GUNU-283823 format. One record per residue: z, y negated, x of N, C-alpha, C, O in turn; residue number from 1. Coordinates in Angstrom, 2 decimals. Each point is the difference from the previous one (the first is absolute). Layout:
// residues N
      n_z      n_y      n_x     ca_z     ca_y     ca_x      c_z      c_y      c_x      o_z      o_y      o_x  seq
        Z        Y        X        Z        Y        X        Z        Y        X        Z        Y        X  NUM
...
//
This chain:
// residues 199
      n_z      n_y      n_x     ca_z     ca_y     ca_x      c_z      c_y      c_x      o_z      o_y      o_x  seq
     0.07     1.37     0.90    -0.05    -1.57    -0.80     0.11    -1.15     0.64     0.70    -0.16     1.01    1
    -1.45    -0.80    -1.59    -0.33    -1.15     0.85     0.35    -1.40    -1.08    -0.53    -0.48    -1.01    2
     1.90     0.11     2.01     0.62    -1.06    -1.13    -0.08    -1.52     0.87     0.13    -0.06     1.22    3
    -0.29    -0.81    -1.86    -0.02    -1.53     0.55     1.10    -0.66    -0.79     0.14     0.09    -1.22    4
     0.60    -0.73     2.03     1.08    -1.00    -0.75    -0.17    -1.20     0.78     0.08    -0.20     1.21    5
    -0.40    -0.79    -2.47    -0.20    -1.11     0.39     1.24    -0.73    -0.19     0.50     0.21    -1.11    6
     0.45    -1.42     2.25     1.06    -0.79    -0.63    -0.30    -1.65     0.09    -0.19    -0.77     0.94    7
     0.25     0.63    -2.34    -0.46    -1.17    -0.14     1.15    -0.96     0.34     1.07     0.42     0.45    8
    -1.38    -2.04    -0.72     1.07    -0.67    -0.12     0.89    -0.40    -0.84     0.75    -0.93     0.29    9
    -0.68     1.61    -1.51     1.05     0.37    -1.32     1.16     0.04     0.66     0.09     0.49     1.12   10
     1.20    -1.16    -1.96     1.38     1.00     0.15    -0.24     0.80    -0.48    -0.72     0.09    -1.00   11
     1.51     1.11     1.86     0.16     1.16    -0.25    -0.25     0.98     1.40    -0.17     1.22     0.04   12
     0.22    -2.26     1.11    -0.05     0.94     1.36     0.71     1.30     0.32    -0.47     0.92     0.67   13
     1.82    -0.96    -1.30     0.84     1.43     0.06    -0.91     0.79    -1.00    -0.07     1.13     0.48   14
    -0.41    -1.15    -1.24    -1.29     1.19    -0.46    -0.84     0.75     0.98    -0.02     1.23     0.11   15
    -0.78    -2.23     0.71    -1.13     0.22     0.90     1.05     0.56     1.20    -0.53     1.05     0.33   16
     1.64    -1.20     0.42     0.61     0.60     0.88     0.24     1.09    -0.52    -0.56     0.90     0.62   17
     1.44    -0.39    -1.95     0.44     1.19    -0.14    -1.28     0.97    -0.08     0.31     1.17     0.24   18
    -1.69    -1.39    -0.52    -0.80     0.84    -0.58    -0.85     0.12     1.21    -1.06     0.62    -0.06   19
     1.50    -1.25     1.31    -0.73     0.09     1.30     0.97     1.04     1.14    -0.34     0.65     0.98   20
     1.73    -0.88    -1.69     0.84     1.11     0.67    -0.07     1.04    -0.34     0.21     0.94     0.78   21
    -0.61    -0.73    -2.34    -0.24     1.34    -0.97    -1.04     1.01     0.60     0.12     1.20     0.26   22
    -1.37    -2.19    -0.08    -1.14     0.39     0.68    -0.23     0.43     1.05    -0.79     0.88     0.35   23
     1.83    -1.82     0.48     0.34     0.58     1.38     0.45     1.70     0.44    -0.49     0.90     0.67   24
     1.73    -1.12    -1.52     0.74     1.00    -0.14    -0.62     1.44    -0.39     0.35     1.13     0.35   25
    -1.57    -1.61    -1.31    -0.71     1.52    -0.58    -0.90     0.02     1.19     0.00     1.13     0.50   26
    -0.58    -1.78     0.00    -1.01    -0.05     0.99     0.41     0.81     1.66    -0.78     0.55     0.77   27
     2.25    -0.74    -0.65     0.50     0.42     0.98     0.99     1.18    -0.30     0.64     0.49     0.94   28
    -0.53    -0.13    -1.94     0.58     1.28    -0.27     1.88    -0.39    -0.13     0.89     0.83    -0.20   29
    -0.75    -2.27     0.40     1.49     0.14    -0.25     0.98    -0.18    -0.85     1.21    -0.18     0.19   30
    -2.28     0.29    -1.79     0.62    -0.29    -1.15     0.45     1.57    -0.67    -0.76     0.92    -0.29   31
     2.39    -0.96     0.13     0.34     0.91    -0.27    -0.20     1.07    -1.04     0.14    -0.28    -1.19   32
    -0.49     1.62     1.63    -0.59     1.03    -0.84    -1.44    -0.13    -0.06    -0.44     0.56    -1.00   33
    -0.52    -1.15     1.78    -1.14    -0.35    -0.12    -0.56     0.33     1.18     0.57    -0.48     0.98   34
    -1.65     1.25    -0.75    -0.71     0.01     1.23    -0.94    -0.73     0.37    -0.83    -0.48    -0.77   35
     0.85     0.29     2.00    -1.00    -1.17     0.61    -1.68     0.06    -1.16    -0.46     0.93    -0.68   36
     0.00    -2.26     0.89    -1.43     0.10    -1.23    -1.03    -0.59     1.24    -0.34    -1.19    -0.02   37
    -0.17     2.21     1.19    -0.60    -0.72     0.74    -1.46    -0.42    -0.79    -0.80    -0.83     0.43   38
     0.68     1.51    -1.52    -1.23    -0.20    -0.72     0.00    -1.67    -1.10    -0.77    -0.61    -0.74   39
     2.07     0.50     1.22     0.09    -2.05    -1.19    -0.41    -0.63     1.60     0.46     0.35     1.09   40
    -1.38    -1.27    -1.37    -0.44    -1.22     0.32     0.58    -1.24    -0.35    -0.17    -0.35    -1.16   41
     0.97    -0.56     2.08     0.18    -0.93    -0.86    -0.55    -1.20     1.17    -0.01     0.13     1.23   42
    -0.34    -1.07    -1.89    -0.52    -1.19     0.45     0.88    -1.27    -0.69     0.41     0.41    -1.09   43
    -0.08    -1.46     1.27     0.54    -1.02    -0.19    -0.33    -1.12     0.56    -0.16    -0.11     1.22   44
    -0.03    -1.16    -2.34    -0.05    -1.27     0.58     0.46    -1.04    -0.60     0.06     0.06    -1.23   45
     0.39    -1.29     1.94     0.80    -0.96    -0.62    -0.56    -1.09    -0.57    -1.08     0.06     0.57   46
     0.99    -1.22    -1.43    -0.98    -1.03     0.36     0.88    -0.58     0.47     1.11     0.40     0.35   47
    -2.01    -2.30    -0.25     0.61    -0.98     0.54     1.21    -0.45    -0.02     0.62    -0.46     0.96   48
    -0.13     0.61    -2.37     1.42    -0.48    -0.15     1.21     1.17    -0.21     1.17    -0.30    -0.19   49
    -1.66     1.68     0.25     0.92     0.94     0.01     1.01     0.07     0.85     1.10     0.36    -0.43   50
    -1.24    -0.62     1.49     0.83     0.10     1.39     1.02    -1.47    -0.19     0.99    -0.16     0.70   51
    -1.33    -0.62    -1.52     0.92    -1.39     0.16     1.21     0.62    -1.31     1.15    -0.45     0.05   52
    -1.47     1.36    -1.05     0.71     0.05    -1.07     0.62     1.29     0.70     1.22     0.03    -0.20   53
    -1.63     0.96     0.89     0.82     0.87     0.31     1.38    -0.23     1.16     1.04     0.67     0.09   54
    -1.39    -1.61     0.55     1.17    -0.67     0.72     0.78    -0.78    -0.57     1.16    -0.04     0.40   55
    -1.48    -0.56    -1.19     0.88    -0.76    -1.53     0.73     0.96    -0.33     1.08     0.27     0.52   56
    -1.65     0.39    -1.49     0.90     0.90    -0.56     0.65     0.96     0.77     1.21    -0.13     0.18   57
    -1.88     1.18     0.36     1.04     0.66     1.45     0.60    -0.18     0.81     0.74     0.81     0.56   58
    -0.94    -2.32    -0.21     0.72    -0.24     1.05    -0.41     0.61     1.38     0.71    -0.02     1.01   59
    -2.12     0.65    -1.15    -0.30     0.45     1.57    -1.68    -0.33     0.16    -0.68    -0.70    -0.75   60
     0.32     1.28     1.71    -1.51    -0.22     0.08    -0.29     1.49    -0.62     0.68     1.02    -0.06   61
    -2.32    -1.46    -0.48    -0.56     1.23    -0.50    -0.60     0.67     1.29    -0.38    -0.62     0.99   62
     0.36     2.17    -1.18    -0.39     0.62     1.53    -1.34    -0.42    -0.14    -0.68    -0.55    -0.87   63
     0.49     1.07     2.24    -1.23    -0.02     0.67    -0.67     1.63    -0.22    -1.20     0.27    -0.04   64
     2.11     0.51    -0.06    -0.64     1.61    -0.21     1.49     0.53    -0.29     1.10    -0.41     0.39   65
    -1.47     1.48    -1.21     0.63     0.74    -0.56    -0.39     1.53     0.78    -1.05     0.03     0.64   66
     1.99     1.38    -0.70    -0.76     1.00     0.48    -0.72     0.73    -0.86     0.45     0.09    -1.14   67
    -1.56     0.50     1.43    -0.75     0.78    -0.67    -1.06    -0.98    -1.10    -1.03     0.50    -0.46   68
     1.43    -1.80     0.17    -1.02    -0.86    -0.56    -1.09    -0.98     0.81    -0.04    -0.10     1.23   69
    -0.50    -0.32    -1.81    -1.02    -1.02     0.80     0.05    -1.09    -0.32    -0.03     0.10    -1.23   70
     0.11    -1.67     1.58     0.11    -1.27    -0.31    -0.84    -0.18     0.49    -0.28     0.49     1.09   71
    -0.77    -1.67    -2.07    -1.32    -0.57     0.35     0.05    -1.43     0.07     0.83    -0.46    -0.78   72
    -1.27    -0.17     1.27     0.07    -1.42    -0.02    -0.73    -0.44    -1.12    -1.05     0.62    -0.19   73
     1.43    -1.89    -0.91    -0.65    -0.01    -1.02    -1.09    -0.42     0.10    -0.54     0.04    -1.10   74
    -0.37    -0.60     2.19    -1.41    -0.54    -0.02    -0.68     1.30     0.66    -1.23    -0.10     0.02   75
     1.81     1.48     0.61    -1.09     0.57     0.56    -0.74     1.21    -1.18     0.49     1.00    -0.51   76
    -1.35    -1.40     0.43    -0.85     0.65    -0.77    -0.61     1.21     0.45    -0.80     0.56    -0.74   77
     1.16     0.06     2.19    -0.06     1.43     0.69     0.39     0.86    -0.80    -0.58     1.08    -0.09   78
     1.76    -1.43    -0.76     0.73     0.80    -0.81    -1.20     1.11    -0.71    -1.04    -0.31    -0.58   79
     1.46     1.34     0.78    -0.76     0.95    -0.80    -0.01    -0.08    -1.69    -0.96     0.39    -0.66   80
     2.27    -1.01     0.03    -0.07    -0.18    -1.14    -0.55    -1.54    -0.62     0.28    -0.36    -1.15   81
    -0.91    -0.29     1.89    -1.12    -1.05     0.01    -1.20     0.02    -0.53    -0.77    -0.90    -0.35   82
     0.68     2.77     0.33    -1.25     0.20    -0.63    -0.04     1.51    -0.67     0.41     1.13     0.28   83
    -1.30    -1.91    -1.52    -0.12     1.01    -0.95    -0.65     1.54     0.38    -0.12     0.90    -0.83   84
    -0.12    -0.84     1.76    -0.48     1.09     0.97     0.80     0.90     0.51    -0.33     1.12     0.41   85
     1.79    -1.75    -0.45     1.27     0.96     0.78     1.20    -0.37    -1.13     1.22     0.06     0.16   86
    -1.69    -0.32    -0.92     1.55    -0.31    -1.19     0.56     0.85    -0.15    -0.39     1.09    -0.41   87
     1.95    -1.56     0.88     0.82     0.51    -0.35     0.69     0.54    -1.57    -0.14    -0.70    -1.00   88
     0.85     1.97     0.98     0.15     0.35    -1.42     0.67    -1.14    -1.02    -0.45    -0.29    -1.11   89
     1.70    -0.33     1.78     0.68    -1.14    -0.94    -0.18    -0.79     1.10    -0.39     0.18     1.16   90
     0.99    -1.58    -2.15     0.62    -1.42     0.60     1.07    -0.37    -0.83     0.07     0.20    -1.21   91
     0.81    -0.79     1.97     1.25    -0.55    -0.76     0.04    -0.75     0.62    -0.04     0.19     1.22   92
     0.17    -1.57    -1.85     0.54    -1.31     0.16     1.27    -0.28    -0.39     0.14    -0.34    -1.18   93
     1.14     0.41     2.14     1.29    -0.41    -0.36     0.28    -0.30     1.04    -0.41     0.54     1.03   94
     1.33    -1.68    -1.12    -0.28    -0.90    -1.69    -1.20    -0.92     0.42    -0.47    -0.62     0.96   95
     0.23     0.97    -2.58    -1.28    -1.05    -0.16     0.03    -1.24    -0.70     0.43    -0.21    -1.14   96
    -1.04    -0.71     2.10     0.61    -1.75    -0.50    -1.57    -0.43    -1.27    -1.09     0.57    -0.10   97
     1.51    -1.46    -0.45    -0.78    -0.30    -1.16    -1.61    -0.22     0.45    -0.98     0.29    -0.68   98
     1.02    -0.98     2.23    -1.06    -0.65     0.55    -0.68     1.48     0.30    -1.17     0.13    -0.35   99
     1.89     1.04     1.01    -0.90     1.36     0.33    -0.52     0.31    -1.65    -1.22    -0.06    -0.15  100
     1.77     0.29    -0.69    -0.32     0.04    -1.61    -0.89    -0.24    -0.29    -0.77     0.83    -0.47  101
     0.38    -2.51     0.68    -1.24    -0.63    -0.33    -0.97     0.45     0.83    -1.06     0.30    -0.54  102
     1.14    -0.18     1.64    -1.37     0.45     0.53    -0.49     1.57    -0.05    -1.08     0.41     0.41  103
     2.18     0.41    -1.02    -0.28     1.27    -0.45    -0.99    -0.56    -1.01    -1.20    -0.09     0.27  104
     1.68    -0.26    -1.41    -0.15    -0.40    -1.23    -1.85    -0.55    -0.39    -0.76     0.21    -0.95  105
     0.64    -0.95     2.23    -1.31    -0.92    -0.01    -0.76     0.23     0.98    -1.04    -0.62     0.20  106
     1.57     1.69     0.64    -1.26     0.16     1.48     0.27    -1.07     0.97     0.54    -1.04    -0.37  107
    -0.88     1.27     1.60     0.07    -1.10     1.11     1.36     0.27     0.67     0.80     0.81    -0.46  108
    -0.57    -1.53     1.56     0.99     0.12     0.82    -0.83    -0.03     1.46    -1.21     0.23     0.05  109
     1.83    -0.47     0.85    -0.27    -0.09     1.16     0.61     0.92     1.04    -0.53     0.17     1.10  110
     1.79     0.49    -1.50     0.67     0.77     1.20    -0.18     1.41    -0.16    -0.56     0.37    -1.04  111
     0.89     0.37     1.76     0.02     1.43    -0.22     0.88     0.40    -1.42    -0.33     0.84    -0.83  112
     1.57    -1.74     0.80     0.82     0.77    -1.77    -1.37    -0.20    -0.68    -0.71     0.99    -0.15  113
     0.38    -1.92    -0.17    -1.09    -0.10    -0.95    -1.10     0.77    -0.24    -0.39     0.54    -1.04  114
    -0.14    -0.57     2.31    -0.98     1.24     0.13     0.39     1.44    -0.20    -0.91     0.83    -0.11  115
     2.14    -0.44     0.07     0.47     1.32    -0.04     0.35     0.30    -1.20     0.04     1.15    -0.42  116
     0.32    -2.46    -0.41    -0.29     0.19    -1.62    -1.23     0.05    -0.61    -0.13     0.55    -1.09  117
    -0.62    -0.98     1.58    -1.72    -0.25    -0.55    -0.14     1.48     0.42    -0.41     0.57    -1.01  118
     0.52     0.17     1.84    -0.68     1.24     0.36     0.58     0.50    -0.94    -0.79    -0.06    -0.94  119
     2.01     0.68     0.50     0.92     0.49    -0.90    -0.99     0.27    -1.05    -0.45     1.06    -0.45  120
     0.15    -2.73     0.08    -0.34    -0.03    -1.80    -1.33     0.41     0.01    -0.52     0.41    -1.04  121
    -0.26    -0.50     2.41    -1.81     0.15    -0.49     0.11     2.04     0.43    -0.77     0.85    -0.46  122
     1.58    -0.67     1.13     0.15     1.56     0.44     0.37     1.07    -1.40    -0.39     1.12    -0.33  123
     1.15    -1.94    -0.14     0.55     0.55    -0.96     1.54     0.96     0.39     0.32     1.01    -0.62  124
     0.30    -1.47     1.51     1.37     0.14     0.55     1.02    -0.17    -0.80    -0.18    -0.52    -1.10  125
     1.10     0.82     1.40     1.80    -0.40    -0.59    -0.20    -1.42     0.62    -0.60    -0.20     1.06  126
     1.18    -0.78    -1.86     0.57    -1.46     0.46     1.12    -0.46    -0.65    -0.17    -0.13    -1.21  127
     1.14    -0.14     1.59     1.28     0.17    -0.81     0.55    -1.68     1.04    -0.07    -0.39     1.17  128
     0.47    -0.02    -2.20     0.13    -1.86     0.06     1.51     0.22    -0.46     0.34     0.12    -1.18  129
     0.60    -0.09     2.36     1.49    -0.14    -0.56    -0.02    -1.54     0.03     0.02    -0.66     1.04  130
    -0.04     0.17    -2.25     0.19    -1.81    -0.17     1.24    -0.28    -0.08     0.89     0.80    -0.32  131
    -0.72    -2.34     0.70     1.64     0.02     0.43     0.10    -1.92    -0.31     0.09    -0.95     0.78  132
    -0.17     1.04    -2.15     0.22    -1.46    -0.42     0.45    -0.37    -1.01    -0.71     0.53    -0.86  133
     1.61    -1.25     0.28     0.48    -0.27    -1.43     0.28    -1.40     0.17     0.28    -0.53     1.08  134
    -0.38    -0.19    -2.47    -0.63     0.44    -1.08    -1.63     0.27     0.49    -0.47    -0.11     1.13  135
    -0.09     0.41    -2.13    -1.41     0.25     0.10    -0.82    -1.49    -0.61     0.66    -0.61    -0.84  136
    -1.52     0.24     1.07    -1.02    -0.58    -0.39    -1.24     0.12    -0.72    -0.77     0.75     0.61  137
     0.29    -1.20    -1.68    -1.02     0.80    -0.57    -0.95    -0.10     1.17    -0.36     1.16     0.16  138
    -0.13    -1.76     0.58    -0.69     0.56     1.02     0.29     1.52     0.77    -0.82     0.92     0.01  139
     2.13    -0.89     0.59     0.57     1.03     0.41    -0.49     1.35    -1.37    -0.90     0.76     0.35  140
     1.21    -0.66    -1.08    -0.11     0.71    -1.35    -1.60     0.33     0.08    -0.27     1.18     0.18  141
    -0.78    -2.09    -0.28    -1.45    -0.19     0.05    -0.46     1.28     1.08    -0.69     1.02    -0.06  142
     1.66    -1.86     1.27    -0.74     0.69     1.46     0.35     1.95    -0.13    -0.75     0.90     0.37  143
     2.13    -0.80    -1.01     0.40     1.63     0.25    -1.38     0.33    -1.23    -0.87     0.75     0.45  144
     0.77    -1.00    -1.19    -0.86     0.50    -0.63    -1.49     0.28     0.13    -0.55     1.04    -0.37  145
    -0.13    -2.22     1.00    -0.96     0.15     0.62     0.09     1.01     1.19    -0.92     0.71     0.41  146
     2.29    -0.78     0.11    -0.12     1.15     1.07     0.05     1.59    -0.09    -0.45     0.88     0.72  147
     1.34    -0.87    -2.12    -0.24     1.43    -0.87    -1.53     0.37    -0.29    -0.48     1.08     0.35  148
    -0.35    -2.20    -1.13    -1.06     0.55    -0.44    -0.74     0.29     1.39    -1.10     0.49    -0.24  149
     1.31    -0.61     1.53    -0.51    -0.29     1.19     0.17     1.58     0.38    -0.79     0.51     0.79  150
     1.75     0.15    -1.31     0.31     1.67     0.83     1.08    -0.70     0.39    -0.18     0.48     1.12  151
     1.50    -1.42    -0.91     1.09     0.27     0.88     1.12    -0.11    -1.06     0.08    -0.81    -0.93  152
     0.78     1.81     1.27     1.59     0.18    -0.62     0.58    -1.42     0.21     0.03    -0.43     1.15  153
     0.37    -0.24    -2.04     1.23    -0.59     0.36     1.32     0.48    -0.46     0.15     0.62    -1.05  154
     1.09    -1.03     2.13     1.17     1.04     0.18     0.98    -0.92     0.40     0.58     0.20     1.07  155
    -0.24    -1.38    -1.90     1.15    -0.67     0.04     0.86     0.32     0.83     0.19     1.22     0.04  156
     0.58    -1.96     0.84     1.14     0.15     0.84     1.27     0.39    -0.47     1.01    -0.08     0.69  157
    -1.05     0.55    -2.00     1.32     0.28    -1.19     0.66     1.61     0.24    -0.44     1.08    -0.37  158
     1.57    -1.41     1.10     0.97     1.23     0.26     0.07     0.52    -1.22    -0.15    -0.68    -1.01  159
     0.40     2.03     1.01     0.50     0.73    -1.23     1.77     0.39     0.38     0.46     0.15     1.13  160
     0.24    -0.06    -2.34     1.31     0.38     0.52     0.66     1.19    -0.72     1.21     0.13    -0.18  161
    -2.21     0.73    -0.20     0.49     1.39    -0.59     0.43     0.98     0.71     0.68     0.93    -0.44  162
    -1.19    -1.12     2.02     0.19     1.25     1.25     1.46    -0.22     0.67     0.04     0.18     1.22  163
     1.23    -0.56    -1.89     1.09     0.18     0.69    -0.19    -1.53     1.23     0.42    -0.01     1.15  164
    -1.07    -1.00    -1.76    -0.19    -1.18     1.11     1.35    -0.89     0.03     0.42    -0.64    -0.96  165
     0.25     0.74     2.43     1.26    -0.81     0.12    -0.30    -0.83     1.14     0.93    -0.77     0.24  166
    -1.97     0.66     0.59    -0.06    -1.02     1.03    -1.46    -0.88    -0.36    -0.78     0.23    -0.92  167
     0.72    -1.05     1.72    -1.42    -0.64    -0.29    -1.15     1.00     1.16    -1.21     0.19    -0.17  168
     1.81     0.14     0.95    -1.18     0.92     0.50    -0.26     1.11    -0.55    -0.89     0.61     0.59  169
     1.66     0.34    -2.23    -0.12     0.53    -0.52    -1.13    -0.53    -0.96    -0.82     0.89    -0.23  170
     0.56    -2.08    -0.40    -0.22    -0.36    -0.53    -1.92    -0.09     0.59    -1.03     0.40    -0.54  171
     1.24    -0.96     1.54    -1.32    -0.48     0.91    -0.97     1.62     0.36    -1.21     0.16     0.12  172
     2.02     0.56    -0.07    -0.23     1.46    -0.14    -1.11     0.73    -1.43    -0.91     0.83    -0.05  173
     1.71    -1.78    -1.01    -0.84     0.53    -1.13    -1.33    -0.71    -0.06    -1.01     0.55    -0.44  174
     1.05    -1.49     0.78    -1.18    -0.98     0.43    -1.39     0.96     0.55    -1.07     0.37    -0.49  175
     1.93    -0.21     2.06    -1.23     0.42     0.78    -0.24     1.83    -0.25    -0.95     0.64     0.45  176
     1.88    -0.18    -1.12    -0.47     1.21    -0.49    -1.32     0.01    -0.84    -1.08     0.55     0.21  177
     1.59    -1.43    -1.35    -1.13    -0.01    -0.86    -1.35    -0.42     0.45    -0.97     0.53    -0.53  178
     0.82    -1.40     1.42    -0.92    -0.14     0.87    -0.75     1.17     0.84    -1.16     0.40     0.00  179
     2.04    -0.13     0.52    -0.51     1.20     0.87    -0.37     0.97    -0.99    -1.05     0.57     0.29  180
     1.54    -0.23    -1.31    -0.56     0.87    -1.38    -1.00    -0.71    -0.43    -0.40     0.86    -0.78  181
    -0.33    -1.69     0.64    -1.56    -0.17    -0.35    -0.92    -0.20     0.75    -1.17    -0.22    -0.30  182
     1.87     0.33     1.84    -0.91     0.06     0.77    -0.63     1.79     0.41    -0.96     0.42     0.66  183
     1.57    -0.04    -1.09     0.36     1.80    -0.04     0.39     0.50     0.81    -0.34     1.10     0.43  184
     1.45    -2.06     0.10     1.17     0.97     1.08     1.25    -0.05    -1.08     0.33    -1.04    -0.57  185
     0.40     2.49     0.36     0.77    -0.26    -0.59     1.29     0.33     0.86     0.07     1.11     0.53  186
     1.02    -2.11    -0.38     1.21    -0.14     1.38     1.14     0.82    -1.18    -0.02    -0.02    -1.23  187
     0.87     0.63     2.11     1.31     0.22    -0.72     1.26    -1.03     0.59     0.94     0.20     0.76  188
    -1.30    -1.12    -1.34     0.52    -1.45     0.08     1.26    -0.15    -0.80     1.13    -0.16     0.46  189
    -1.49     0.26    -1.73     0.93    -0.53    -1.25     0.17     1.10    -0.99    -0.86     0.89     0.00  190
     1.66    -0.83    -0.68     0.83     0.78    -1.25    -1.44    -0.22    -0.67    -0.74    -0.97     0.14  191
     0.52     2.21    -0.97    -1.39    -0.80    -0.80     0.61     0.85    -1.62     0.63     1.06    -0.03  192
    -1.10    -2.00    -1.36     0.44     0.12    -0.68    -0.10     1.62    -0.48    -1.06     0.62    -0.08  193
     2.25    -0.14    -0.18     0.39     1.22    -0.58     0.22     1.07     0.93     0.20     1.17    -0.34  194
    -0.25    -1.80     2.10     0.02     0.90     0.70     1.63    -0.34     0.66     0.53    -1.11    -0.12  195
     0.07     2.19     0.75     1.57     0.00     0.31    -0.06    -0.66     1.65     0.92    -0.62     0.54  196
    -2.18     0.92     0.01     0.29    -0.80     1.68    -1.34    -0.39     0.38    -0.99     0.38    -0.62  197
     0.95    -1.34     1.93    -1.05    -0.47    -0.22    -1.34     0.70     0.61    -0.07     0.82     0.92  198
    -0.93    -1.37    -1.68    -1.03     0.84    -0.49    -1.26    -0.66     0.28    -1.06     0.53    -0.33  199
//
């Protein structure tokens, strides 16, 4: 499986950090009870403003590398997922800013994250937009409709609270797990509805 994670400048860097750590653990075999996934290829890229938001919200610099994952510069169109001839299985924008959503809804954009979304749509691959904004204007809502009509999945960064959620990290995991589910990657990260343990 080939997955691309896009980190945009919306608030919610904590979601991206957790997703990247989960994916790195899956890839390298350090996730408890799950064998290494050498077949899982994960590429990731940050927008121009994402590092600033990451630093502000998490109090640390965005990592330049993570074990088992490849980070690309936002202007490096040599990335394989910049072409439909080498499209990934899924692209997740997490968090997804309203500006990134607008570019998906209307096409265009001059950087690698925008191109990755464009490739996912035109090649009919999974595109999951973990949008993070409140309240939503009519422009935002119309862009969500347009992106959905084009084939994207709008997955708001709204935690669920039925799985014995006790901490902020637990709540974050509910969003990360859902996004990965929709990308086709099932991770035993949270307690599912009707299940006793994390599955």
